C-alpha positions in Angstrom: 41.1 -56.3 115.0 43.5 -55.5 112.2 47.3 -55.4 112.6 49.1 -52.1 113.0 50.9 -50.9 110.0 54.7 -51.5 110.0 56.7 -48.4 110.9 59.7 -47.3 108.8 62.0 -48.5 111.6 60.5 -51.9 111.5 60.7 -52.1 107.7 64.3 -51.1 107.7 65.1 -53.6 110.5 63.3 -56.4 108.7 64.9 -55.5 105.3 68.4 -55.3 106.8 69.1 -59.1 106.8 67.9 -59.3 103.2 70.7 -56.9 102.2 73.3 -58.5 104.4 72.6 -62.1 103.5 73.2 -61.6 99.8 76.5 -63.6 100.2 78.1 -62.0 97.2 81.4 -61.5 99.1 81.0 -57.7 98.8 79.3 -57.0 102.2 81.7 -56.0 105.0 82.0 -58.1 108.0 80.2 -56.8 111.1 82.3 -54.6 113.4 83.7 -56.4 116.4 84.1 -54.9 119.8 87.6 -54.3 121.2 88.8 -57.3 123.1 86.5 -59.7 121.3 89.3 -61.8 119.8 90.8 -62.8 123.2 87.3 -63.7 124.5 86.6 -65.7 121.4 89.9 -67.6 121.7 89.1 -68.3 125.4 85.7 -69.7 124.4 87.3 -71.8 121.6 89.8 -73.2 124.1 87.0 -74.2 126.5 85.1 -75.9 123.6 88.2 -77.8 122.6 88.9 -78.9 126.2 85.3 -80.1 126.5 85.5 -82.0 123.2 88.8 -83.6 124.2 87.3 -84.6 127.6 84.4 -86.3 125.8 86.7 -88.2 123.5 88.9 -89.3 126.4 86.1 -90.5 128.7 83.7 -91.9 126.2 85.4 -92.8 122.9 88.8 -94.2 124.0 87.3 -96.9 126.3 85.2 -98.1 123.4 88.1 -98.6 121.0 88.8 -102.2 121.9 85.2 -103.1 121.1 85.4 -101.7 117.6 87.8 -104.5 116.7 84.9 -106.9 116.7 82.5 -104.6 114.9 82.9 -106.6 111.7 81.1 -109.5 113.3 78.2 -107.3 114.2 78.0 -105.7 110.7 77.6 -109.2 109.2 74.5 -109.7 111.4 72.8 -106.4 110.5 69.3 -106.4 109.0 69.4 -104.3 105.8 65.7 -104.0 105.6 65.6 -102.2 108.9 68.3 -99.8 107.8 66.1 -98.9 104.8 63.1 -98.4 107.1 65.2 -96.2 109.4 66.4 -94.0 106.5 62.7 -93.7 105.4 61.6 -92.6 108.8 64.4 -90.0 109.0 63.4 -88.6 105.6 59.8 -88.3 106.9 61.1 -86.5 110.0 63.1 -84.1 107.8 60.0 -83.5 105.6 57.9 -82.5 108.7 60.0 -79.3 108.7 58.2 -78.1 105.5 54.6 -78.1 107.0 56.1 -76.9 110.3 57.5 -73.8 108.5 54.2 -73.4 106.5 52.3 -73.4 109.7 54.5 -70.7 111.2 54.2 -68.6 108.0 50.4 -68.7 108.1 48.7 -67.1 105.1 52.1 -65.6 104.1 53.2 -69.1 103.1 50.3 -69.8 100.8 52.3 -69.0 97.6 54.9 -71.5 98.7 54.4 -75.2 98.0 55.5 -77.9 100.5 57.9 -79.1 97.9 59.6 -75.6 97.7 59.7 -75.3 101.5 61.2 -78.8 101.8 64.0 -77.9 99.4 64.6 -74.7 101.3 64.7 -76.5 104.6 67.0 -79.2 103.4 69.3 -76.5 101.9 69.5 -74.7 105.2 70.0 -78.1 107.0 73.0 -78.9 104.7 74.6 -75.5 105.3 74.2 -75.7 109.1 76.1 -79.0 109.0 79.1 -77.6 107.3 79.6 -74.2 109.1 80.9 -73.7 112.7 78.4 -74.4 115.5 76.4 -71.4 116.5 76.6 -69.7 113.1 73.5 -67.9 111.7 74.4 -69.1 108.2 71.4 -71.5 107.9 68.9 -69.0 109.3 70.3 -66.3 106.9 70.0 -68.7 104.0 66.5 -69.7 104.9 65.5 -66.0 105.2 67.0 -65.3 101.8 65.4 -68.2 100.0 62.0 -67.4 101.4 62.1 -63.7 100.6 63.3 -64.6 97.1 60.3 -66.8 96.9 57.9 -64.0 97.6 57.6 -64.0 101.4 57.8 -60.6 103.1 60.8 -60.1 105.3 58.9 -59.7 108.6 56.9 -62.9 107.9 60.1 -64.8 107.1 61.8 -63.5 110.3 58.8 -64.3 112.4 58.5 -67.9 111.0 62.2 -68.7 111.5 62.1 -67.5 115.1 58.7 -69.3 115.8 59.9 -72.6 114.3 63.1 -72.6 116.3 61.4 -71.7 119.6 58.5 -74.1 119.1 60.7 -77.0 118.2 62.9 -76.4 121.2 59.9 -76.3 123.6 58.4 -79.5 122.2 61.7 -81.3 122.5 62.0 -80.4 126.2 58.4 -81.4 126.8 59.1 -84.8 125.2 62.2 -85.2 127.4 60.4 -84.3 130.5 57.6 -86.8 129.7 60.3 -89.5 129.4 61.8 -88.5 132.7 58.4 -88.5 134.5 57.8 -92.1 133.2 61.3 -93.4 133.7 62.4 -92.2 137.1 59.6 -93.7 139.2 60.0 -97.1 137.4 63.9 -97.2 137.1 65.1 -94.8 139.7 67.8 -92.2 138.8 70.2 -93.9 136.5 73.8 -92.6 137.3 74.5 -92.3 133.6 71.8 -89.8 132.8 70.6 -88.7 136.3 73.0 -85.8 136.8 72.7 -84.5 133.1 68.9 -84.8 133.3 68.7 -83.0 136.7 71.0 -80.2 135.4 68.9 -79.9 132.3 65.6 -79.7 134.2 67.0 -77.1 136.6 68.4 -74.9 133.7 65.2 -75.2 131.7 63.0 -74.6 134.7 65.0 -71.5 135.6 64.7 -70.3 132.0 61.0 -70.9 132.0 60.5 -69.0 135.2 62.5 -66.0 133.9 60.7 -66.1 130.5 57.2 -66.3 132.0 58.2 -63.7 134.6 59.1 -61.3 131.8 55.9 -62.1 130.0 54.0 -61.0 133.1 56.1 -57.8 133.3 58.0 -58.7 136.6 61.1 -56.6 137.0 62.5 -59.2 139.4 63.0 -61.6 136.5 65.1 -59.2 134.6 67.2 -58.3 137.7 67.8 -62.0 138.3 68.8 -62.5 134.7 71.2 -59.6 134.8 72.8 -60.9 138.0 73.3 -64.3 136.4 74.8 -62.7 133.3 77.2 -60.6 135.3 78.3 -63.7 137.3 79.3 -65.4 134.0 80.9 -62.2 132.7 78.3 -61.8 130.0 76.8 -58.6 128.5 73.7 -58.2 130.8 72.0 -55.8 128.4 72.2 -58.2 125.6 71.1 -61.1 127.7 68.1 -59.2 128.9 67.2 -58.2 125.4 67.5 -61.8 124.2 65.3 -63.2 126.9 62.8 -60.4 126.3 62.6 -61.4 122.7 62.1 -65.0 123.6 59.3 -64.1 126.0 57.7 -61.9 123.3 58.0 -64.6 120.6 56.4 -67.1 123.0 53.6 -64.6 123.7 53.1 -64.1 120.0 52.8 -67.8 119.5 50.5 -68.4 122.5 48.2 -65.6 121.4 47.4 -67.4 118.2 45.9 -70.7 119.3 45.5 -72.2 115.8 49.1 -71.4 114.9 50.3 -72.8 118.2 48.4 -76.1 117.6 49.8 -76.5 114.1 53.4 -75.7 115.1 53.2 -78.0 118.1 51.8 -80.8 116.0 54.4 -80.8 113.3 57.3 -80.2 115.7 56.2 -83.2 117.7 55.9 -85.3 114.6 59.4 -84.2 113.5 61.0 -85.3 116.9 58.9 -88.5 117.2 59.8 -89.7 113.7 63.4 -88.9 114.4 63.3 -90.9 117.6 61.6 -93.8 115.8 64.4 -93.8 113.2 66.9 -94.1 116.0 65.0 -97.0 117.5 64.9 -98.8 114.1 68.6 -98.3 113.5 69.4 -99.8 116.9 67.0 -102.7 116.2 68.9 -103.4 113.0 71.9 -104.3 115.2 69.9 -106.4 117.6 69.2 -103.7 120.3 65.7 -103.4 121.7 65.3 -100.3 123.8 62.4 -99.5 126.0 60.5 -96.4 124.9 61.4 -94.3 128.0 65.1 -95.2 127.7 65.1 -94.2 124.1 63.2 -90.9 124.7 65.6 -89.9 127.5 68.7 -90.7 125.5 67.3 -89.0 122.4 66.1 -85.9 124.3 69.3 -85.3 126.3 71.5 -85.8 123.2 69.5 -83.3 121.2 69.5 -80.8 124.0 73.3 -81.1 124.0 73.3 -80.6 120.3 72.0 -77.1 120.9 75.4 -76.2 122.5 77.4 -74.7 119.6 80.7 -76.6 119.9 80.7 -78.4 116.5 78.2 -78.4 113.6 75.2 -80.5 114.5 77.0 -81.7 117.7 79.2 -83.9 115.7 81.4 -85.9 118.0 80.1 -85.1 121.5 76.5 -85.9 120.7 77.4 -89.3 119.2 79.4 -90.2 122.3 76.6 -89.1 124.6 74.2 -91.3 122.6 76.5 -94.3 123.1 77.2 -93.6 126.7 73.5 -93.2 127.7 72.4 -96.2 125.6 75.1 -98.3 127.2 73.8 -97.1 130.6 70.4 -98.5 129.7 71.8 -101.9 129.0 72.8 -101.8 125.3 76.2 -103.3 124.4 78.7 -100.5 123.7 79.8 -102.1 120.4 76.3 -102.6 119.1 75.3 -99.1 120.4 78.2 -97.5 118.6 77.2 -99.2 115.3 73.5 -98.3 115.7 74.3 -94.7 116.5 76.8 -94.5 113.6 74.2 -95.7 111.1 71.5 -93.3 112.6 73.9 -90.3 112.5 74.7 -91.1 108.9 71.0 -90.8 108.1 70.4 -87.8 110.4 73.5 -85.8 109.8 75.6 -86.8 106.8 72.9 -87.9 104.3 71.0 -84.5 104.6 74.2 -82.7 103.6 74.3 -84.6 100.3 70.5 -84.4 99.8 70.4 -80.7 100.8 73.3 -79.8 98.4 71.4 -81.4 95.5 68.1 -79.7 96.4 69.9 -76.3 96.8 71.3 -76.9 93.3 67.8 -77.4 92.1 66.9 -74.0 93.4 69.8 -72.4 91.4 69.5 -74.2 88.1 67.0 -76.2 86.1 63.2 -76.1 85.5 62.4 -75.9 89.3 64.9 -73.1 90.1 63.9 -70.2 92.3 63.1 -66.7 91.0 66.1 -64.3 90.8 68.3 -67.4 90.9 71.3 -65.3 89.7 71.5 -63.9 93.3 72.3 -67.4 94.7 75.9 -68.6 94.9 77.3 -72.1 95.4 76.6 -73.7 98.8 80.4 -74.1 99.4 81.0 -70.4 98.6 78.1 -69.4 100.8 79.5 -71.5 103.7 82.9 -69.8 103.4 81.3 -66.3 103.3 79.1 -66.9 106.3 82.0 -68.5 108.2 84.1 -65.4 107.5 81.2 -63.1 108.6 81.0 -65.0 111.9 77.5 -63.8 112.8 75.8 -65.8 115.6 72.2 -67.1 115.7 71.4 -64.7 118.5 72.7 -61.6 116.6 70.6 -62.7 113.6 67.4 -63.0 115.6 68.0 -59.7 117.3 67.6 -58.0 113.9 63.9 -58.8 113.8 61.8 -56.6 116.2 58.9 -58.1 118.1 57.2 -54.8 119.0 56.4 -51.6 117.1 57.2 -48.2 118.4 54.0 -48.1 120.4 54.9 -51.2 122.3 52.4 -53.5 120.7 53.5 -57.0 119.7 53.9 -57.5 116.0 52.0 -60.2 114.2 52.4 -61.7 110.8 50.4 -59.3 108.5 48.6 -62.0 106.6 47.0 -64.0 109.4 43.4 -65.3 109.3 41.3 -62.5 110.9 38.2 -64.7 111.1 40.0 -67.3 113.2 42.0 -65.0 115.3 40.6 -61.6 116.3 43.7 -60.6 118.3 44.1 -59.3 121.8 41.7 -57.0 123.5 42.4 -53.3 123.9 43.1 -53.8 127.6 45.6 -56.5 126.8 47.4 -54.3 124.2 47.5 -51.5 126.8 49.2 -53.8 129.3 51.7 -54.9 126.7 52.5 -51.3 125.9 53.0 -50.4 129.5 55.3 -53.3 130.2 57.3 -52.5 127.1 57.7 -48.8 128.0 58.6 -49.7 131.6 61.3 -52.1 130.3 62.7 -49.5 127.9 62.8 -46.9 130.7 64.7 -49.4 133.0 67.3 -50.0 130.3 68.0 -46.3 129.9 68.7 -45.8 133.6 
């Protein structure tokens, strides 16, 4: 079955980010609703309070141990530090084939080297802009479209990679919990955080799959939760519908699902292996289940947009959980610091250099005159203040008939698409949801 032609509304929606993400400083900032500034200040205050609490309860008690850190530094194994850095680079490289898998045939013109440079550029930008900003997604979209990828394909791939990577991370964390809790019991250090995470993710999964099955009850529950937390229930419902539809798009293409899951799993596992090696360099040997739980919870926390890359609170959560599993706080602090240098700070430097290679030199990107300096781009996107959710909402998941959109360049011989009955059910659910929103 062939894909339906894109409607003018879809083309304009997909092209809109390309115009806005030019980062020339001439585009106006998006309009803000009345009363948004007090709400933003309130949220900022909550984030600052949470950050201060983490510092007070986790960092301050460790300060006396830092005085003896020089002794531990003299005992470090430099070879293991190099191996850890190499593993982290492999983990970062896995993002290139992961993105290529999500692009499908639309990514054939792009080499893995070009995709790696694009991914590292976006990684560097995401580490220097406020948490929750859509700057890195916008830059990735812009670089891929300038490289010849169609706008709908780029938007689909960005959403698919983010969703697939998050799902795989939670599966890895749950596997670690399943192995660890029967053998160790519920450790008080991570027990409450893990239980809360499982409950939240379980509730999200129930709501998402409920929406995929067209259950109006799931949307009513979501709206009730949103109103209790004083959130926009219409926007929350739209966001979760998009997540459900993106997941349905991914599941419907088994080959793409397998490739995305494989490369996302490799990315997380190499990243976790790098953490283990950095800890081993300072004489810490962690059991696999303890490492997976600490790694999984810390990276789930990193998704909370408080600081770029979770800087500060993610580091202290690593140290606290590793110490709870028996690692010395001083050694754990040094091991985590070396790991975070390779995982957070080093990609900023490398990504900046690779972004420069996209702007100038023999391997520069086409229409490179439309790219500005990374620092100027960070300032522009910070001023714009667009969130990741708002960016993703620009890309439709269905056409006007209610059928799920697919990347237009997929392999028809490997994936024939849903049946006519399945398409009809999708359209009926879509129209029912749209009628409910208008009431």
